[in-house]
C-alpha positions as a printed Julia matrix, in Angstrom:
208×3 Matrix{Float64}:
  20.79   -0.87   -9.02
  17.34   -2.2    -9.79
  16.47   -3.23  -13.32
  13.9    -0.93  -14.93
  11.11   -2.75  -16.73
   8.65   -1.14  -19.14
   5.83   -3.29  -17.78
   5.08   -5.46  -20.77
   2.99   -8.52  -19.79
   5.99  -10.84  -19.35
   7.83   -8.17  -17.35
   4.89   -7.71  -14.99
   5.07  -11.45  -14.3
   8.8   -11.03  -13.54
   8.0    -8.34  -10.99
   5.3   -10.44   -9.3
   7.63  -13.44   -9.28
  10.4   -11.4    -7.68
   8.01  -10.41   -4.88
   7.2   -14.07   -4.25
  10.93  -14.89   -4.06
  11.55  -12.3    -1.34
  12.9    -9.39   -3.38
  11.84   -5.78   -2.98
  10.23   -4.13   -5.99
   9.08   -0.61   -6.83
   5.92    0.14   -8.78
   3.66    3.16   -9.33
   0.3     3.8    -7.74
  -2.12    6.64   -8.41
  -0.43    8.69   -5.67
   3.26    7.8    -5.36
   5.75    5.08   -6.29
   5.62    2.26   -3.74
   8.41    0.11   -2.31
   6.92   -3.32   -1.74
   7.71   -6.77   -0.35
   6.08  -10.11    0.47
   4.47   -9.45    3.83
   5.09  -13.02    4.99
   8.86  -12.75    4.41
  10.42  -11.26    7.55
  13.75  -10.62    5.8
  12.08   -8.74    2.95
  10.11   -6.58    5.39
  13.31   -5.73    7.27
  14.99   -4.66    4.02
  12.16   -2.18    3.35
  12.79   -0.51    6.71
  16.54   -0.4     6.14
  16.26    0.97    2.59
  13.83    3.66    3.68
  15.51    4.5     6.97
  12.16    3.97    8.65
  11.65    3.24   12.34
  10.79   -0.42   12.86
   7.79    0.47   15.02
   6.05    2.27   12.14
   3.79   -0.21   10.33
   3.68   -0.79    6.6
   0.39   -0.86    4.72
  -1.13   -3.88    3.04
  -1.94   -3.31   -0.63
  -4.72   -5.42   -2.13
  -5.88   -5.85   -5.74
  -9.53   -6.14   -4.67
 -11.5    -4.9    -1.67
 -13.2    -8.3    -1.36
  -9.91   -9.72   -0.02
  -9.92   -7.68    3.2
 -11.81  -10.42    5.05
  -8.62  -12.5     4.99
  -6.81  -10.02    7.22
  -9.25   -8.19    9.49
 -11.48   -8.93   12.44
 -14.76   -9.1    10.52
 -16.67   -7.61   13.42
 -14.86   -4.33   12.73
 -16.37   -4.0     9.25
 -19.5    -2.11   10.21
 -22.09   -1.05    7.62
 -20.78    2.57    7.32
 -17.23    1.29    6.71
 -18.48   -1.21    4.15
 -20.24    1.64    2.36
 -17.09    3.78    2.53
 -14.9     1.04    1.09
 -17.38    0.3    -1.68
 -17.47    3.97   -2.66
 -13.79    4.93   -2.32
 -11.89    1.75   -3.22
  -9.98    1.46   -5.45
  -8.6     4.83   -4.44
  -6.23    6.85   -2.24
  -7.7     5.74    1.09
  -5.93    3.65    3.72
  -8.2     2.17    6.38
  -6.78    0.83    9.65
  -8.78   -2.17   10.89
  -8.53   -4.46   13.88
  -6.5    -7.37   12.56
  -7.19  -11.09   12.69
  -4.36  -13.59   13.29
  -2.97  -13.31    9.74
  -3.3    -9.53    9.79
  -1.4    -9.34   13.1
   1.34  -11.52   11.65
   1.73   -9.11    8.75
   1.54   -5.86   10.71
   3.25   -6.95   13.9
   0.47   -5.36   15.96
  -3.26   -5.49   16.75
  -4.28   -3.43   13.71
  -3.51   -3.38    9.99
  -3.72   -0.57    7.44
  -5.16   -1.6     4.08
  -5.42    0.15    0.72
  -6.69   -0.86   -2.74
  -4.77    1.37   -5.17
  -6.57    2.93   -8.11
  -3.86    1.95  -10.56
  -4.25   -0.91  -13.03
  -0.56   -1.84  -13.13
  -0.26   -1.93   -9.35
  -3.35   -4.11   -8.99
  -2.13   -6.47  -11.73
   1.18   -6.98   -9.91
  -0.65   -7.54   -6.62
  -3.03  -10.04   -8.22
  -0.25  -12.01   -9.95
   1.91  -12.12   -6.82
  -0.73  -14.13   -4.92
   0.91  -13.16   -1.64
   0.02  -10.4     0.85
   2.11   -7.41   -0.22
   3.24   -4.79    2.29
   4.4    -1.42    1.0
   5.36    2.14    1.78
   6.27    5.14   -0.36
   9.6     4.68   -2.21
  11.39    7.54   -0.52
  13.71    7.95    2.43
  11.8     8.46    5.66
  10.8    12.12    5.94
  11.84   12.87    2.35
   9.71   14.19   -0.53
   6.95   11.93   -1.81
   8.12   10.09   -4.97
   5.44   11.09   -7.49
   7.89   10.67  -10.39
  10.54    8.05  -11.08
  13.3    10.61  -10.67
  12.05   11.41   -7.16
  13.07    7.97   -5.87
  16.42    8.17   -4.0
  19.32    6.11   -5.34
  19.58    4.16   -2.07
  15.95    3.05   -2.36
  16.35    2.1    -6.04
  19.44    0.06   -5.16
  17.47   -1.98   -2.62
  14.91   -3.13   -5.22
  15.21   -5.97   -7.7
  12.93   -4.31  -10.26
  11.33   -0.94  -10.86
   8.12   -0.91  -12.88
   8.3     2.24  -15.02
   5.61    3.88  -17.08
   5.28    7.02  -19.19
   5.49   10.12  -17.0
   2.06   11.2   -15.92
   0.41   13.59  -13.53
  -0.4    11.87  -10.25
  -2.15   13.04   -7.15
   0.47   14.92   -5.17
  -1.23   14.15   -1.89
  -0.68   10.75   -0.25
  -3.59    8.54    0.68
  -5.92    9.65    3.43
  -5.57    7.4     6.5
  -8.69    6.51    8.49
  -8.42    4.64   11.78
 -11.46    2.35   11.88
 -10.11    0.33   14.82
 -11.59    2.93   17.19
 -15.16    4.15   17.62
 -15.99    6.51   16.13
 -13.41    6.2    13.31
 -10.96    9.1    13.13
  -8.72   10.6    10.47
  -5.02   10.04   11.16
  -3.88   11.83    8.0
  -5.88   13.9     5.57
  -4.56   13.33    2.08
  -6.1    12.98   -1.36
  -9.61   12.41    0.08
 -10.91   15.15    2.37
 -12.06   14.6     5.92
 -15.38   16.18    4.97
 -16.02   13.55    2.31
 -15.08   10.7     4.67
 -17.39   12.01    7.39
 -20.26   12.52    4.95
 -20.07    8.91    3.79
 -19.7     7.5     7.29
 -22.62    9.48    8.68
 -25.03    8.96    5.8
 -28.15    7.09    6.88
């Protein structure tokens, strides 16, 4: 069973270090608890799929501590002015944007596109920043199961797969997952409406 850490500064460094060494970790975001791994470690990525019971053809999302880092992973030609405006307005936040990937992005995602999110959660972004590796993640539940908005929602099998769980005082989180926008097609389209409405996305994209 994973060790539960209360996220003191030295414990946050332990969590980030575990990610770098190939372990899975669980930490909260503003929407749900995330199960995360070093995206460059093929074995760690495989363990996420096995712990979650997720089909291997379903991609994981890349979590970043800062929107400025997306240029490392995407085809820069896909970052049009409306998308740049959208990211500036809604990141950090519960929005996942699927971009055409560059070589590094394709290595991480295993396909031509990559989904990226900058979580609006200080602890999550601190872990991501300290890790200094591209971190892939998914919700810390079994595939098809309830979204883990609280620590007690995380299934025992998923907890067992992780080295550490970053815990925090219970708090109200958004009960909707992130909204997913596919920006690899033109015009961009909503794949999943979540915490951010389709109306808001369209208003920002279409603003002159």
